[in-house]
N, C-alpha and C positions, 0 to 999 in steps of 0.2 A: 204325638205324631211319630211315626216310624219312617225314617229315611231309608230307602232301598236302593237308590241309584248311586253307583260308583262315581257318576259324573256330577253329583250335587256338589256345589261350591264348598260347603263345609267339610264334606268327605275329602275333597281334594286338598283342602287346607290342612286337615289333620294328617293325611297321608304324606304330605310334603315334609312333615317333621322328621322323617327318616333321614332327610339330607341335612347336613350341617349348615348350609347357607340359609335354609329356611328356619332351622332352630335359632340361628343368630338374629335373623330378621324378626321373627315373632317372639324371641326371648323365652321360648318354651321347649320342653321336651316331653316325650311320651313314656309313660309307665304302663306296663302290660301285666295282667294276671292278678288274681285275688291277694295272694300273699304280698306282692310288691306294692300293690294299691294300699292295702292295709297299713303296711310298714311306712309308706309315703305319708299317709294321713297322720300316723302317730309322730312322724318327724316334725310335723308343723310347717313344712314347705307349702307354699300357696298353690292350691289346685284351682285352675280356671274352670274346669268342668270335667265331669266324668262322661265316659263313652261306654255305653252298654249295648250288648247284642239283644235283640228283641226276645230271645228265649232265656236270658239270664235270670237265675233265681236265688243268687247268693246275697251277701250282705250289701245293703245300700247305705249311702252317707247323704248328708244334707247339703249337698253341692248341686250346682247347676248340672243337668244331665241331659245327654242327647241319646236317643235310642236309634240304633241302626239295624237294618236287616243283615242277614248273614254274610251276603256278598260285600256289601259296603263295609262291614266291620272288618272282614278279612283284608280288604283293601287298605284300611287304615293301619292295621297291625303289622309288625315286622315278623312275629312268630309264625311258624307254619301251622300250628294248632292252637290259635288263641283261645283263652279261657272264657271270654265273655264279657270281660270288664277291663277297661283301661282308663288312664287319666292324663289329661293335658296339664302339665305342671310347669310353673314359672322357674326358669333357671336362676338360682340364687346369684346375686352380684356381689362378689367378695372384693373388698378393696385390698390391695397388696399391703402387707404389714409384716412386721418382724413377729416371728413365732414366740409363743409363751413357753413352749416346752419341745422336746425333740420332734422334728418334723421330717417330711420327706420331699425330695426333689425328683421329678420325673423328667428326664432330659432327652427328649426325642424318642420316647417309647411309642412305637408306631402301630402295635397290634391292639385294637380296641378290647379284645378279650383279656390281654395282659393288663392293660390300664385298669379295667374293671376288677380283675382279680387281685391286682395290688391294692386298690382302694379297699376292697372287702377286708384284706388282711391288716391293712394299715389301721382301719377303724378298730378292728378286734385287738390289735396290739397297742392301741393308745396314740397312734400318730394321726391326729385329727385334722392337722393342718398339712395340706398337700399342695406343692407348687409345681405347676405343669409348664414346660417350655417345648413348644412345637411337638406336642404329642397327639395321638388319636384323641378325638373328642370324648371326654369322659361322659358326656351326655347323649352319645350315640346309643341306639338300641342295643347293640352287642355289649358295649361297656356297661350300660346300666344293668343288663341281665347278669353279666359276669360279677358285678359288685354285690349282688344278692342284697340289695337295700343299703350297702355301704355308702353309695353315692349320696343318699339323703342325709347322712350324719356326718359326713366329711366337710371341712371347710376347704374347698377346692379354689386356688387362686391361680390364674394364667397370666403370663407375661413373657416378655423377651428376656434373653440372657442378661441384658444391662438392667432392666427393670427388677428382675428377681435378685440379681447380685447386690443392687443398691438396697432393696428392702431387707436383705439379710445380713448386712453389715454387722460384724461383731459375733456372728454365729459361727461355730466351727463346722467346716464341711468334712464329711467322711465319704470318701469316693469308693465305690465297689470296683475293684480292679484285680486281675489275676496275678499282678506282681505285688499286691499289697501284703500286709501283715496278717497273719492267721487271726481271723475275727474271734476265734474261741480263746485266744491269749491276749486280746486287746481290751483295754478298759477306757470306755468313751468318756468324753467330758460330760458335764451336766447338761448343757444346752448344745444340740448338734443338729445338722441337717444331713440325712443319709441320702446319697446321690445315686440314682439308678439311671443307667444310660440306654441307648438304643439297642435293640436286640442283636444287631449285627455289627454296628460300628462302635458301640460302647458310649462313653461320655464324650461330650464335645470338648474342644480345647479350652473353651471359656470356663466351663465348670471344673474340669480336671485340673487346670493350672491354679485354680482357686482353692483346691482341696488342702486342708491341713493334715489329714491322714488318709491313707488308702488301706482297705481290708480286703481279704479274699476268703472264700469258702474252700478249705482243702478238699481235693477230690482225687480219686483213684487214676492211675495213669491211662485207663481206658476211657476216661470221660473228659471231654474237652471243655464242656460248659454245661450250665443248667439253664433251663427256661427262666426268663426275666422275672416273671411273677413268682416261681419258686425261690430263686436266689433272693429276691426282695424279702420274701416271707421269713427265710431263715435268718437273714441279716437283721431285720427288724426285731425279731424276738430275742436274738442273742445279744443285741446291743442294749436291750432292756431286761436283761436276765435277772438283775438284782430286783427290779420293780416287779417282774413276774413272779418271782419266788415269794414276794410279800403277798401276792394275791391268792396264792394256793392255800 
């Protein structure tokens, strides 16, 4: 059966996943596009159902599937030009725990595109454990797209300042700050949490006061700051320089 009406209850339910309150209520988020769906399947995340446009002719999978007409499918998707396939995926529930290796703390990063881009780089650089405090939702459509499948492979844990500080007791905190030590001259401890703050305000007092080290990226006088995702990427790779050299 093909569902054509945008007012169909299921279409409304799926479309509502664009909003955080409904993602939290249903415990699901939406993945759009052939490549992203393929990577999501590969990751092993639990897919509740696939959503296909009635003219879709690409790869199919053995999941429950709902077929939508073009208008109904467009209503469900966030992308302006959807590719014809999407997936309703359960949000992984991660219990706050101490990291096993260098990790990342995102403290108030508010732009969903930055959150997604940072997650993408974190997974590539081996920071698979990511702790989010008052950030843009990593499972929002913009964050998921910007993560380019990184969100499927990261262990994303969310909590308050107190909860995350408690879970990371004994872990060295490295704060990104313009008054810090030149990161290219800094030798990190074996286990650390790199802390990235809000795009405008920087790190919260709770996280900054807990920092064992502060590092900066040296810049020319004409440049006041870098984009949060760009800064995070440079810091993540530099702090793992020794490990990265072994990979080459």
